ChimeraX commands (.cxc) that place a marker at each C-alpha (Angstrom):
marker #1 position -18.77,-5.99,-0.86 radius 0.5
marker #1 position -15.54,-4.55,-2.20 radius 0.5
marker #1 position -12.57,-4.38,0.15 radius 0.5
marker #1 position -10.22,-1.45,-0.41 radius 0.5
marker #1 position -6.81,-1.52,1.20 radius 0.5
marker #1 position -4.17,1.18,1.34 radius 0.5
marker #1 position -0.61,0.12,0.61 radius 0.5
marker #1 position 1.63,2.61,2.45 radius 0.5
marker #1 position 5.10,2.44,0.91 radius 0.5
marker #1 position 8.18,3.87,2.60 radius 0.5
marker #1 position 11.83,3.40,1.60 radius 0.5
marker #1 position 12.27,0.14,3.56 radius 0.5
marker #1 position 8.76,-0.76,4.71 radius 0.5
marker #1 position 5.36,-1.41,3.21 radius 0.5
marker #1 position 2.16,-1.81,5.21 radius 0.5
marker #1 position -1.29,-2.92,4.13 radius 0.5
marker #1 position -4.08,-1.00,5.90 radius 0.5
marker #1 position -7.84,-1.44,5.79 radius 0.5
marker #1 position -10.86,-0.28,7.73 radius 0.5
marker #1 position -12.02,-2.62,10.46 radius 0.5
marker #1 position -15.04,-2.33,12.77 radius 0.5
marker #1 position -12.89,-0.58,15.38 radius 0.5
marker #1 position -10.98,1.73,12.99 radius 0.5
marker #1 position -7.98,1.51,10.69 radius 0.5
marker #1 position -5.82,-1.60,11.11 radius 0.5
marker #1 position -2.55,-2.92,9.69 radius 0.5
marker #1 position -3.31,-6.23,7.95 radius 0.5
marker #1 position 0.28,-7.04,7.04 radius 0.5
marker #1 position 3.69,-5.45,6.64 radius 0.5
marker #1 position 7.11,-6.16,5.18 radius 0.5
marker #1 position 10.52,-4.64,5.84 radius 0.5
marker #1 position 13.64,-4.88,3.68 radius 0.5
marker #1 position 16.94,-3.04,3.33 radius 0.5
marker #1 position 17.53,-2.81,-0.41 radius 0.5
marker #1 position 17.42,-0.41,-3.36 radius 0.5
marker #1 position 14.13,1.24,-4.34 radius 0.5
marker #1 position 13.87,-0.93,-7.46 radius 0.5
marker #1 position 14.58,-4.20,-5.63 radius 0.5
marker #1 position 12.17,-3.28,-2.85 radius 0.5
marker #1 position 9.50,-2.35,-5.41 radius 0.5
marker #1 position 9.88,-5.82,-6.93 radius 0.5
marker #1 position 9.45,-7.39,-3.48 radius 0.5
marker #1 position 6.34,-5.25,-2.80 radius 0.5
marker #1 position 4.85,-6.21,-6.19 radius 0.5
marker #1 position 5.32,-9.92,-5.40 radius 0.5
marker #1 position 3.84,-9.36,-1.92 radius 0.5
marker #1 position 0.78,-7.64,-3.44 radius 0.5
marker #1 position 0.32,-10.52,-5.89 radius 0.5
marker #1 position 0.16,-12.88,-2.89 radius 0.5
marker #1 position -2.40,-10.64,-1.17 radius 0.5
marker #1 position -4.51,-10.07,-4.27 radius 0.5
marker #1 position -4.68,-13.63,-5.55 radius 0.5
marker #1 position -7.14,-15.05,-3.00 radius 0.5
marker #1 position -8.79,-11.62,-2.63 radius 0.5
marker #1 position -9.06,-12.20,1.09 radius 0.5
marker #1 position -7.16,-9.02,1.92 radius 0.5
marker #1 position -8.35,-6.66,-0.80 radius 0.5
marker #1 position -10.30,-6.33,-4.01 radius 0.5
marker #1 position -8.81,-2.91,-4.72 radius 0.5
marker #1 position -5.63,-1.11,-3.69 radius 0.5
marker #1 position -4.75,2.53,-3.11 radius 0.5
marker #1 position -1.00,3.17,-3.26 radius 0.5
marker #1 position 0.32,5.79,-0.83 radius 0.5
marker #1 position 3.96,6.86,-0.81 radius 0.5
marker #1 position 6.71,9.11,-2.09 radius 0.5
marker #1 position 6.62,9.67,-5.88 radius 0.5
marker #1 position 9.97,7.92,-6.44 radius 0.5
marker #1 position 8.79,4.78,-4.60 radius 0.5
marker #1 position 5.43,4.71,-6.38 radius 0.5
marker #1 position 7.19,5.17,-9.73 radius 0.5
marker #1 position 9.48,2.20,-8.99 radius 0.5
marker #1 position 6.49,0.15,-7.85 radius 0.5
marker #1 position 4.40,1.08,-10.89 radius 0.5
marker #1 position 7.22,-0.22,-13.13 radius 0.5
marker #1 position 7.09,-3.66,-11.47 radius 0.5
marker #1 position 3.39,-4.33,-10.77 radius 0.5
marker #1 position 1.86,-6.81,-13.22 radius 0.5
marker #1 position -1.69,-7.81,-14.07 radius 0.5
marker #1 position -4.04,-8.56,-12.37 radius 0.5
marker #1 position -2.72,-6.47,-9.46 radius 0.5
marker #1 position -2.24,-3.50,-11.77 radius 0.5
marker #1 position -5.96,-3.61,-12.59 radius 0.5
marker #1 position -6.77,-3.62,-8.88 radius 0.5
marker #1 position -4.92,-0.35,-8.21 radius 0.5
marker #1 position -7.63,2.30,-8.17 radius 0.5
marker #1 position -5.59,5.32,-7.02 radius 0.5
marker #1 position -2.14,6.61,-6.18 radius 0.5
marker #1 position -1.49,9.28,-3.59 radius 0.5
marker #1 position 1.94,10.87,-3.68 radius 0.5
marker #1 position 2.96,11.69,-0.12 radius 0.5
marker #1 position 6.31,11.32,1.62 radius 0.5
marker #1 position 5.43,9.15,4.61 radius 0.5
marker #1 position 8.82,9.55,6.29 radius 0.5
marker #1 position 7.85,13.04,7.43 radius 0.5
marker #1 position 4.54,11.98,8.99 radius 0.5
marker #1 position 4.01,11.12,12.64 radius 0.5
marker #1 position 1.82,8.10,13.44 radius 0.5
marker #1 position -1.09,10.47,14.24 radius 0.5
marker #1 position -0.68,12.26,10.89 radius 0.5
marker #1 position -0.53,8.94,9.04 radius 0.5
marker #1 position -3.70,7.82,10.79 radius 0.5
marker #1 position -5.46,11.05,9.71 radius 0.5
marker #1 position -4.31,10.50,6.11 radius 0.5
marker #1 position -5.63,6.93,6.19 radius 0.5
marker #1 position -8.95,8.09,7.65 radius 0.5
marker #1 position -9.34,10.46,4.67 radius 0.5
marker #1 position -8.78,7.56,2.25 radius 0.5
marker #1 position -10.70,4.83,4.09 radius 0.5
marker #1 position -13.59,7.00,5.30 radius 0.5
marker #1 position -16.37,4.53,4.45 radius 0.5
marker link #1:1,2 radius 0.2
marker link #1:2,3 radius 0.2
marker link #1:3,4 radius 0.2
marker link #1:4,5 radius 0.2
marker link #1:5,6 radius 0.2
marker link #1:6,7 radius 0.2
marker link #1:7,8 radius 0.2
marker link #1:8,9 radius 0.2
marker link #1:9,10 radius 0.2
marker link #1:10,11 radius 0.2
marker link #1:11,12 radius 0.2
marker link #1:12,13 radius 0.2
marker link #1:13,14 radius 0.2
marker link #1:14,15 radius 0.2
marker link #1:15,16 radius 0.2
marker link #1:16,17 radius 0.2
marker link #1:17,18 radius 0.2
marker link #1:18,19 radius 0.2
marker link #1:19,20 radius 0.2
marker link #1:20,21 radius 0.2
marker link #1:21,22 radius 0.2
marker link #1:22,23 radius 0.2
marker link #1:23,24 radius 0.2
marker link #1:24,25 radius 0.2
marker link #1:25,26 radius 0.2
marker link #1:26,27 radius 0.2
marker link #1:27,28 radius 0.2
marker link #1:28,29 radius 0.2
marker link #1:29,30 radius 0.2
marker link #1:30,31 radius 0.2
marker link #1:31,32 radius 0.2
marker link #1:32,33 radius 0.2
marker link #1:33,34 radius 0.2
marker link #1:34,35 radius 0.2
marker link #1:35,36 radius 0.2
marker link #1:36,37 radius 0.2
marker link #1:37,38 radius 0.2
marker link #1:38,39 radius 0.2
marker link #1:39,40 radius 0.2
marker link #1:40,41 radius 0.2
marker link #1:41,42 radius 0.2
marker link #1:42,43 radius 0.2
marker link #1:43,44 radius 0.2
marker link #1:44,45 radius 0.2
marker link #1:45,46 radius 0.2
marker link #1:46,47 radius 0.2
marker link #1:47,48 radius 0.2
marker link #1:48,49 radius 0.2
marker link #1:49,50 radius 0.2
marker link #1:50,51 radius 0.2
marker link #1:51,52 radius 0.2
marker link #1:52,53 radius 0.2
marker link #1:53,54 radius 0.2
marker link #1:54,55 radius 0.2
marker link #1:55,56 radius 0.2
marker link #1:56,57 radius 0.2
marker link #1:57,58 radius 0.2
marker link #1:58,59 radius 0.2
marker link #1:59,60 radius 0.2
marker link #1:60,61 radius 0.2
marker link #1:61,62 radius 0.2
marker link #1:62,63 radius 0.2
marker link #1:63,64 radius 0.2
marker link #1:64,65 radius 0.2
marker link #1:65,66 radius 0.2
marker link #1:66,67 radius 0.2
marker link #1:67,68 radius 0.2
marker link #1:68,69 radius 0.2
marker link #1:69,70 radius 0.2
marker link #1:70,71 radius 0.2
marker link #1:71,72 radius 0.2
marker link #1:72,73 radius 0.2
marker link #1:73,74 radius 0.2
marker link #1:74,75 radius 0.2
marker link #1:75,76 radius 0.2
marker link #1:76,77 radius 0.2
marker link #1:77,78 radius 0.2
marker link #1:78,79 radius 0.2
marker link #1:79,80 radius 0.2
marker link #1:80,81 radius 0.2
marker link #1:81,82 radius 0.2
marker link #1:82,83 radius 0.2
marker link #1:83,84 radius 0.2
marker link #1:84,85 radius 0.2
marker link #1:85,86 radius 0.2
marker link #1:86,87 radius 0.2
marker link #1:87,88 radius 0.2
marker link #1:88,89 radius 0.2
marker link #1:89,90 radius 0.2
marker link #1:90,91 radius 0.2
marker link #1:91,92 radius 0.2
marker link #1:92,93 radius 0.2
marker link #1:93,94 radius 0.2
marker link #1:94,95 radius 0.2
marker link #1:95,96 radius 0.2
marker link #1:96,97 radius 0.2
marker link #1:97,98 radius 0.2
marker link #1:98,99 radius 0.2
marker link #1:99,100 radius 0.2
marker link #1:100,101 radius 0.2
marker link #1:101,102 radius 0.2
marker link #1:102,103 radius 0.2
marker link #1:103,104 radius 0.2
marker link #1:104,105 radius 0.2
marker link #1:105,106 radius 0.2
marker link #1:106,107 radius 0.2
marker link #1:107,108 radius 0.2
marker link #1:108,109 radius 0.2
marker link #1:109,110 radius 0.2
view
């Protein structure tokens, strides 16, 4: 069975979400205060750690502001790049927790 995780990227935080038996759950998260490019490099390395054993995800959906996803796309390498199945451009800073949960439910509906 394929595991799809959503990587929600904000300016100084990234969280890895997936569907669990009791709903959407945060599997892991990282926080850093740095430039978009430096943070994108840290997220790319973090995703490589998560993707290598494939215990967290087989496929990734990237969710975040266009500028953050652009910076991330410039730094992601194979094989993680091949595991990204979609990008959703959405500024997460403007969403409440309830709105973010609804967005994640739309993505991880199965």
